[in-house]
ROZADREN-198997 format. One line per 5 residues: their letters; for each residue x, y, z of N, C-alpha, C. Coordinates in steps of 0.1 Angstrom, whole numbers. Each point is the difference from the previous one (the first is absolute). Layout:
A) X:Y:Z:X:Y:Z:X:Y:Z  ...
REM end
This chain:
IADWA) 186:-421:299:14:3:-5:0:10:-11  -11:4:-5:0:11:-10:5:13:6  -1:1:14:5:12:6:15:1:-1  7:-11:-3:14:1:-1:5:10:-10  -9:2:-10:4:10:-11:3:13:6
DIPGM) -6:4:12:1:13:6:14:1:7  7:-10:2:12:0:8:11:7:-9  6:11:5:10:8:-8:11:-10:-4  4:1:-12:12:-8:-4:-3:-14:-3  -13:-4:-1:-3:-14:-3:6:-3:-14
PGAVL) 8:-11:-1:6:-4:-13:-10:-2:-11  4:4:-12:-9:-1:-11:-4:-15:-3  10:-9:3:-3:-14:-3:-11:-5:9  0:4:12:-11:-4:10:-13:5:-5  -1:13:-5:-12:5:-5:-5:-8:-12
EELMG) 9:-3:-9:-4:-8:-12:-6:-13:4  7:-7:10:-5:-13:4:-14:1:7  -2:11:7:-13:3:7:-11:2:-11  4:8:-10:-10:2:-11:-4:-13:-6  10:-8:-3:-3:-13:-7:-8:-9:9
LLSRA) 2:0:13:-7:-8:9:-15:4:0  -2:13:2:-14:6:1:-7:-2:-14  7:1:-11:-6:-1:-13:-6:-15:-1  8:-9:3:-4:-14:-1:-12:-3:10  2:4:12:-10:-2:11:-13:6:-3
YGREK) 0:13:-5:-12:8:-3:-7:-7:-11  7:-4:-10:-7:-6:-12:-6:-14:2  7:-8:9:-4:-14:1:-9:-3:12  -1:9:9:-7:-2:13:-15:-3:-4  -6:-10:6:-14:-4:-3:-9:3:12
DPAVH) 5:4:11:-9:4:12:-2:15:0  -12:5:-2:-2:14:0:5:8:12  -1:-6:12:5:7:12:15:1:0  7:-10:-4:14:0:-1:5:9:-11  -8:0:-11:3:8:-12:0:15:4
RMFSL) -10:3:9:-1:14:4:12:5:8  6:-9:8:12:4:7:12:2:-10  1:-9:-10:10:2:-11:-3:14:-7  -13:3:-2:-3:12:-7:5:12:7  -2:0:13:5:11:9:15:1:-1
AVEHL) 7:-11:0:14:0:-1:5:5:-13  -7:-4:-11:3:5:-13:-2:15:-1  -11:5:5:-3:14:1:11:8:7  5:-5:11:10:7:7:13:1:-8  3:-11:-7:12:0:-8:-1:9:-12
LWFLV) -11:-1:-7:-2:9:-12:1:15:4  -7:3:12:1:14:4:14:4:4  7:-9:6:14:3:4:8:3:-13  -2:-7:-11:7:2:-12:-4:14:-6  -13:3:1:-4:13:-5:6:12:8
ESGAS) 0:-1:13:6:10:8:15:1:-2  6:-11:-4:15:0:-1:4:5:-14  -10:4:-8:3:5:-14:2:-11:-10  -6:-12:3:1:-11:-9:-13:-4:-5  -8:9:-5:-14:-3:-5:1:-10:-11
QRACA) 10:1:-8:1:-9:-12:1:-15:6  8:-1:10:2:-14:6:-13:-4:6  -8:9:6:-13:-4:6:-9:-5:-11  0:7:-12:-9:-4:-11:5:-14:-5  13:-2:0:5:-13:-5:-4:-11:10
LFAEL) 1:3:13:-3:-11:10:-15:-3:-1  -9:10:-2:-14:-3:-1:-3:-8:-13  7:3:-11:-2:-8:-12:4:-15:3  11:-2:7:4:-13:4:-11:-7:8  -6:7:9:-10:-6:8:-12:-5:-8
QDVVT) -4:9:-10:-11:-4:-8:4:-12:-9  12:0:-5:4:-12:-8:-1:-13:8  4:1:13:-1:-13:8:-15:-3:2  -8:10:3:-14:-2:3:-7:-7:-12  4:3:-12:-7:-5:-12:7:-11:-7
ELSPP) 11:-4:5:9:-10:-8:-7:-13:-1  -8:-4:9:-6:-14:0:-14:1:-6  -8:10:5:-14:1:-4:-5:14:3  -11:5:-5:-5:13:4:-2:1:15  3:12:6:-2:0:14:-14:-1:5
AAWKA) -2:-5:12:-13:-1:6:-5:14:2  -14:1:1:-6:14:2:6:7:12  1:-8:11:5:6:12:14:5:-1  8:-6:-8:14:4:-2:1:13:-9  -9:0:-10:0:12:-8:-5:12:8
QATAE) -10:-2:9:-4:10:9:11:5:9  8:-10:5:11:4:9:10:9:-7  2:-3:-12:10:8:-8:-6:14:-2  -13:1:-3:-6:13:-2:1:8:13  -2:-6:11:0:7:13:15:4:3
LLQRL) 9:-8:-3:15:3:1:3:13:-7  -5:1:-13:3:12:-8:-8:12:6  -11:-2:6:-8:11:5:7:5:13  6:-9:8:7:5:12:13:8:-4  7:-5:-10:11:7:-5:-4:13:-6
GAPER) -12:1:-5:-4:13:-6:-8:9:9  2:-2:13:-7:9:10:4:14:-2  -9:10:2:3:14:-3:13:5:6  2:-4:13:13:5:7:12:-5:-7  0:-13:-4:11:-5:-7:2:6:-14
LDKVL) -11:2:-7:1:6:-13:5:15:1  -3:7:10:5:13:2:15:0:1  5:-10:7:15:-1:2:6:-4:-14  -6:-8:-7:5:-4:-14:0:13:-9  -10:8:1:-1:12:-9:11:10:5
AVMFA) 2:1:13:11:9:5:13:-4:-6  3:-13:-1:12:-5:-6:0:3:-15  -11:-2:-6:-1:3:-15:3:14:-3  -6:9:8:2:15:-2:15:4:1  7:-7:8:14:3:3:9:-6:-11
MDRQA) -5:-9:-8:8:-7:-11:-1:8:-13  10:-2:-9:-2:5:-13:-10:-9:-7  -6:5:-11:-10:-7:-7:4:-14:-5  12:-1:-6:4:-13:-5:1:-10:11  5:4:12:2:-10:11:-14:-4:5
AAGQI) -9:10:0:-14:-3:5:-7:-10:-10  2:2:-12:-6:-9:-10:5:-14:1  12:-2:4:6:-13:1:-2:-7:14  -2:8:10:-1:-5:14:-14:1:6  -6:12:-1:-12:2:7:-13:-4:-8
HPFLA) 0:4:-13:-12:-2:-8:-3:-15:-1  9:-9:-2:-4:-14:0:-6:-5:13  5:5:11:-6:-4:13:-15:5:1  -2:13:-4:-13:5:0:-10:-8:-9  5:-3:-12:-8:-8:-9:-3:-14:6
LLGPS) 10:-6:7:-2:-13:7:-12:1:10  -1:11:7:-10:1:11:-14:1:-6  -1:5:-12:-13:-1:-7:-10:11:5  -12:-3:2:-11:10:3:3:9:12  6:-6:10:3:8:12:9:12:-3
AANHL) 11:-3:-8:9:11:-4:-7:10:-9  -7:-6:-10:-7:9:-10:-9:10:7  -8:-6:10:-10:9:7:7:11:8  11:-4:6:7:9:9:7:11:-9  5:-4:-11:7:10:-9:-10:10:-5
VERLS) -12:-5:-4:-11:10:-4:-4:9:11  -1:-5:12:-3:8:11:11:11:3  12:-4:-1:11:9:2:1:10:-11  -4:-4:-12:0:9:-12:-10:12:3  -11:-4:6:-11:10:2:4:10:11
QESDR) 9:-4:9:4:8:12:13:8:-2  9:-5:-9:13:5:-2:0:14:-7  6:10:7:0:14:-6:12:3:-8  11:-8:2:13:2:-6:-1:-6:-15  3:8:-10:-2:-5:-13:11:-11:-4
GRRSR) 12:2:6:10:-10:-3:-4:-14:6  -5:0:12:-5:-12:6:-12:-6:-7  -9:9:-5:-11:-5:-8:5:-8:-12  10:6:-6:5:-6:-12:6:-14:3  7:-1:11:5:-13:4:-11:-11:3
ILEAL) -10:5:6:-12:-9:3:-6:-4:-13  -1:9:-10:-6:-4:-13:8:-11:-6  14:1:0:8:-10:-5:-2:-14:7  -1:1:13:-3:-13:7:-13:-6:-4  -10:8:-2:-13:-5:-4:0:-6:-13
KACGP) 8:6:-10:1:-6:-13:7:-14:1  9:-1:9:7:-13:2:-9:-11:6  -11:5:7:-9:-10:5:-9:-6:-11  -1:6:-11:-8:-5:-11:-15:-1:2  -6:-10:-6:-15:-1:0:-6:0:14
IAEAP) 8:-5:10:-6:-1:14:-4:14:5  6:10:-6:-2:14:5:-13:6:-6  -6:-7:-10:-11:6:-7:-12:3:10  -4:-10:8:-12:2:8:2:13:10  11:1:7:1:12:9:1:13:-8
LLEAL) 6:-1:-12:2:12:-8:-14:4:-6  -8:-9:-3:-14:4:-5:-8:7:11  3:-5:13:-7:6:11:6:14:2  13:2:-2:6:13:2:-5:10:-10  -6:-4:-11:-5:10:-10:-12:8:6
KSSEW) -5:-5:11:-11:7:6:4:12:9  13:1:1:6:11:9:-5:14:-5  -1:9:10:-4:14:-3:13:8:-4  12:-6:3:12:8:-3:4:-3:-15  2:11:-7:3:-1:-15:13:-7:-2
FVVRN) 10:2:8:13:-6:-3:0:-15:3  -9:-4:9:-1:-15:3:-6:-6:-12  -11:6:-6:-7:-6:-11:10:0:-12  7:11:-2:9:1:-12:11:-11:2  6:-1:11:11:-10:2:-6:-14:-1
TLIVL) -12:-3:4:-6:-13:-1:-2:-3:-15  -4:9:-8:-2:-2:-14:13:-4:-6  11:7:4:13:-3:-6:4:-14:3  -2:-5:12:4:-14:3:-9:-10:-7  -13:3:0:-9:-9:-7:3:-2:-15
SEIAG) 5:11:-6:4:0:-14:11:-10:-3  8:-2:11:12:-9:-2:-3:-14:2  -11:-3:8:-2:-14:4:-14:-6:-5  -9:9:-4:-13:-4:-4:-1:-3:-14  -10:-8:-4:-3:-4:-14:-12:7:-5
PERVP) -4:-2:-13:-11:7:-6:-13:-2:7  -1:-11:8:-13:-2:8:-2:11:10  10:8:3:-1:11:10:-4:13:-6  -2:1:-13:-3:12:-7:-13:6:6  -11:-8:2:-12:6:5:2:6:14
DLEPF) 9:-5:8:3:6:13:7:13:-1  8:2:-10:8:12:-1:-7:11:-9  -9:-4:-9:-6:9:-9:-7:12:7  -7:-2:11:-7:11:7:9:11:4  13:-3:2:9:11:4:4:9:-11
LAHGD) -4:-3:-12:2:10:-11:-8:12:2  -10:-1:9:-9:12:3:2:4:14  11:-3:6:3:4:14:0:15:1  -3:5:12:0:15:2:14:6:-1  10:-7:2:14:6:0:6:-4:-13
GRVRL) 6:10:-7:6:-2:-13:12:-9:0  7:0:11:12:-9:2:-4:-14:0  -12:-3:6:-5:-14:0:-5:-4:-13  -6:9:-7:-5:-3:-14:11:-3:-9  11:7:1:12:-3:-9:6:-13:4
AAVRA) 1:-3:13:5:-13:4:-9:-11:-5  -13:2:0:-9:-11:-5:2:-2:-15  3:11:-8:2:-2:-14:13:-8:-2  11:3:8:12:-7:-2:-1:-14:5  -8:-2:10:-2:-14:5:-6:-9:-11
LGRIG) -11:6:-6:-7:-8:-11:10:-2:-12  8:10:-2:9:-2:-11:11:-11:2  4:-1:13:9:-11:3:-6:-13:0  -13:-1:4:-7:-13:1:-3:-5:-15  -5:9:-8:-2:-3:-14:-12:-9:-2
GRPAE) -2:-5:-12:-11:-8:-3:-12:8:-6  -9:-7:-7:-11:7:-6:-9:8:9  -3:-5:13:-8:8:9:7:13:4  13:0:2:8:12:3:0:9:-11  2:-5:-13:0:9:-11:-13:7:-2
AALAG) -11:-7:2:-14:6:-1:-2:11:10  5:-3:12:-2:10:11:8:13:-4  13:-2:-5:8:11:-3:-6:8:-12  -5:-7:-10:-6:6:-12:-12:9:4  -7:-5:11:-12:8:4:4:13:6
LLHRP) 12:2:4:5:13:6:1:11:-11  0:-4:-12:1:10:-11:-12:9:0  -11:-4:6:-12:8:0:-1:9:12  10:-1:9:0:9:12:5:13:-4  -5:11:6:5:13:-3:13:4:8
DAELQ) 9:-9:1:12:1:8:12:-3:-9  7:10:-6:11:-2:-10:11:-8:6  3:3:13:12:-7:6:-4:-15:1  -12:-4:4:-4:-14:1:0:-6:-14  -5:8:-10:0:-5:-14:14:-4:-4
MEALF) 10:9:2:13:-2:-4:6:-12:6  -2:-2:13:5:-11:7:-6:-13:-5  -13:0:-3:-6:-12:-6:6:-3:-14  2:10:-8:6:-2:-13:14:-6:1  8:5:10:13:-6:1:0:-14:4
MLDEL) -10:-4:9:-1:-14:4:-5:-8:-12  -10:5:-8:-5:-8:-11:11:-2:-11  9:10:-1:11:-1:-9:10:-11:5  3:-1:13:8:-10:5:-6:-14:-2  -13:-1:1:-7:-12:-1:-2:-4:-15
KAKNA) 3:9:-9:-3:-3:-14:-14:-5:-2  -9:9:5:-14:-4:2:-8:2:-13  0:-9:-9:-7:1:-13:-15:0:2  -5:-6:11:-14:1:4:-5:14:3  9:9:2:-4:14:4:-1:8:-13
IPALL) 2:-5:-12:0:8:-12:-14:7:-2  -11:-7:2:-13:8:-2:-2:11:10  5:-2:12:-2:11:10:10:11:-3  11:-2:-6:10:10:-4:-6:8:-11  -6:-6:-10:-5:7:-11:-12:9:4
EFLKA) -8:-6:9:-12:8:5:5:12:8  11:-2:7:6:11:8:5:11:-9  7:-4:-11:5:10:-10:-12:8:-6  -10:-7:-4:-12:6:-7:-7:10:10  -1:-4:12:-8:8:10:7:13:3
GRGRN) 14:0:-2:7:12:4:1:11:-12  -6:-3:-11:1:9:-11:-6:14:3  8:10:-4:-5:14:1:0:6:14  5:-8:10:-1:6:14:12:9:4  11:-3:-7:12:8:2:3:3:15
RPGQD) 1:-11:8:5:1:14:14:-6:1  9:7:5:14:-4:0:2:-14:6  -6:-2:12:2:-13:6:-6:-12:-8  -12:3:-6:-6:-10:-9:8:-2:-12  5:10:-6:8:-1:-12:12:-9:2
RAREK) 7:2:12:12:-8:3:-4:-15:1  -12:-2:6:-5:-14:2:-3:-6:-14  -6:8:-9:-3:-5:-13:13:-3:-8  10:9:2:13:-3:-7:5:-14:5  -1:-2:13:5:-13:6:-8:-11:-6
ALELL) -13:2:-1:-9:-11:-6:4:-3:-14  4:10:-8:4:-3:-13:14:-7:0  9:4:9:12:-7:1:-2:-15:3  -9:-2:9:-3:-14:4:-6:-8:-12  -9:6:-8:-6:-6:-11:11:-4:-10
GHLGS) 10:9:-2:11:-3:-9:8:-12:5  2:-1:13:7:-12:6:-8:-13:-2  -13:1:1:-8:-12:-1:0:-5:-14  1:9:-10:2:-4:-14:-11:-8:-7  -12:3:3:-11:-7:-7:-4:7:-13
TALLP) 0:-8:-11:-3:6:-13:-14:5:-1  -9:-4:9:-14:4:1:-1:15:3  11:6:5:0:14:5:2:9:-12  3:-5:-12:4:9:-11:-11:11:-3  -13:-3:-1:-9:11:-3:-1:10:11
DLTHL) 0:-4:12:-1:10:11:12:9:1  12:-6:-2:12:8:1:1:9:-12  -4:-4:-12:0:8:-11:-9:12:1  -11:-2:6:-10:11:3:6:10:10  7:-5:10:6:9:10:11:9:-7
LARQR) 7:-6:-9:11:7:-6:-4:10:-11  -10:-3:-7:-4:7:-12:-7:13:3  2:10:-8:-7:13:1:-14:-3:-6  -11:4:7:-13:-3:-4:-6:12:-8  -4:-3:-12:-6:10:-8:-14:4:3
GFFRD) -2:13:2:-13:5:4:-6:9:-11  -13:4:0:-6:8:-10:6:15:0  2:5:13:5:13:1:15:0:4  5:-10:7:14:0:4:4:-14:3  13:-3:0:6:-13:3:1:0:15
TSEPL) -1:-12:6:3:-2:14:9:-12:2  6:0:12:9:-11:3:2:-1:15  5:-11:4:4:-2:14:11:9:3  3:3:13:12:8:4:12:-7:-5  11:8:-3:12:-5:-6:6:-12:8
PIRIG) 1:1:14:6:-12:7:-8:-13:-2  -13:1:-2:-8:-12:-2:3:-5:-15  1:9:-9:2:-4:-14:14:-7:-1  10:6:7:13:-6:0:0:-14:7  -8:-1:10:-1:-13:7:-7:-10:-9
ALRAL) -10:4:-8:-6:-9:-10:10:-4:-10  8:9:-5:11:-2:-10:9:-11:5  5:2:13:9:-10:5:-6:-14:2  -13:0:4:-7:-13:1:-1:-7:-13  -4:8:-11:-1:-6:-13:14:-5:-5
HALGT) 10:7:3:14:-4:-4:3:-13:7  -4:-1:13:3:-12:8:-6:-12:-6  -12:1:-7:-7:-11:-5:9:-7:-11  8:8:-7:10:-6:-9:-6:-7:-13  -13:2:-3:-5:-7:-11:-1:9:-13
PEAQD) 0:-6:-12:-1:9:-12:-13:9:1  -10:-5:5:-13:8:1:2:12:9  8:-2:11:2:11:9:10:10:-6  9:-5:-8:9:10:-7:-7:8:-11  -10:-7:-7:-8:7:-9:-8:11:6
ALARA) -6:-3:12:-8:9:7:8:12:5  12:-2:4:9:11:4:3:9:-12  3:-6:-12:3:7:-12:-12:9:-4  -12:-6:0:-12:7:-4:-3:12:9  2:-2:13:-3:10:10:10:12:-2
LGAEP) 13:-3:-1:9:11:-2:-1:7:-14  -4:-8:-10:-2:6:-13:-12:9:0  -10:-2:8:-12:8:1:2:12:9  11:0:8:2:10:10:5:13:-7  -7:11:3:5:13:-6:13:5:6
GGPER) 7:8:-8:13:4:5:-2:9:13  10:0:8:-1:8:13:7:-7:11  0:5:12:7:-5:12:-4:-14:3  -13:-3:-1:-4:-14:4:5:-10:-10  0:3:-13:5:-10:-9:15:-2:2
EALQD) 7:11:3:15:-2:3:2:-8:13  -8:2:10:1:-8:12:-3:-15:-2  -10:-3:-8:-4:-14:-3:12:-6:-8  5:8:-10:11:-6:-9:12:-2:9  3:9:9:12:-2:9:-1:-12:8
ALTAL) -12:-2:6:-3:-12:8:2:-13:-8  -5:0:-12:1:-12:-8:15:-3:-4  7:11:-4:14:-1:-3:8:-6:11  -3:5:12:7:-5:12:-3:-15:2  -12:-4:-2:-4:-15:1:7:-8:-10
LAGGK) 1:5:-13:6:-8:-10:15:-1:2  6:10:6:14:0:3:4:-8:12  -11:-4:8:3:-8:12:4:9:11  -2:13:-1:3:9:11:-11:1:10  2:9:10:-10:2:10:-11:9:-7
PVAP) -13:-2:4:-10:8:-6:2:15:4  -3:8:-10:1:15:2:-12:5:9  3:7:10:-11:5:9:-8:10:-8  -14:0:1:-8:9:-8:1:14:7
REM end
């Protein structure tokens, strides 16, 4: 009688009664052979609802089935297996392709409310198929929709996604990293860290952002390690992520990076060093006072004075000001007092004046 659902114009009340009947029978049946017949009837009805655009109702009906199954006692092993097989049949590739076709035709909000919960309900079969489709899909818009569906699947998508990281296609690896960053925890950092050295720069940047979203001390350590790479773009991205994470554990690596860049005068490196100083200012550790003072001050030599480039000195000034301690204020006063007259002194004084006034920092 589950086939009655296919009759055009079947009254809603009849369908509701049929759902209730199947729900009770499916949950309480104790004979495995009879239960299988009920399982096939339930499958037919669930798929009818999905094809009719009522995926939400299908999810609700399945939840009702599970409630009945477990209301008296945990289900027998054979009943749990029957439920897993039911979901596997509903998640057959040809059925999932139909569901995805419907999803692509919907707007994002409707898909999030109607399709994503059904895909999450199906579990590993849906996650595996979504990852496979992701590796095959050439349309960027559809890839984006598949990514959203994978995120909705949650942790069940981790295993197929980790397998997808082995793909030779850069965009598959990048997209996979994006999804993993949304659903994975710090325990996945060792799986993602090797992609910081991937041959494609787009994948490397995606790996940096993924670690930044996951966070935790292992992720911070991996990001701080990138400061030693001769890739200014990667360094900048790592610094942005460390800033978002408020990674105080990265302070030693940041100081080492600043010291290692002295005297090299490379534009990309100088921008990264400026960002590192900005980050140190945000972290606000009073232990930074001697190092920041050294970067700001003009160094007295036997034949001539030397100093860091002006943008670095202004960065150190801002970081010292951000510390907000009397010792930091004294260091600023001493450094400016020892600075000889000229354009650099004026630029440093202008930067400090802007900070004291609460205005935007003056560009060097």
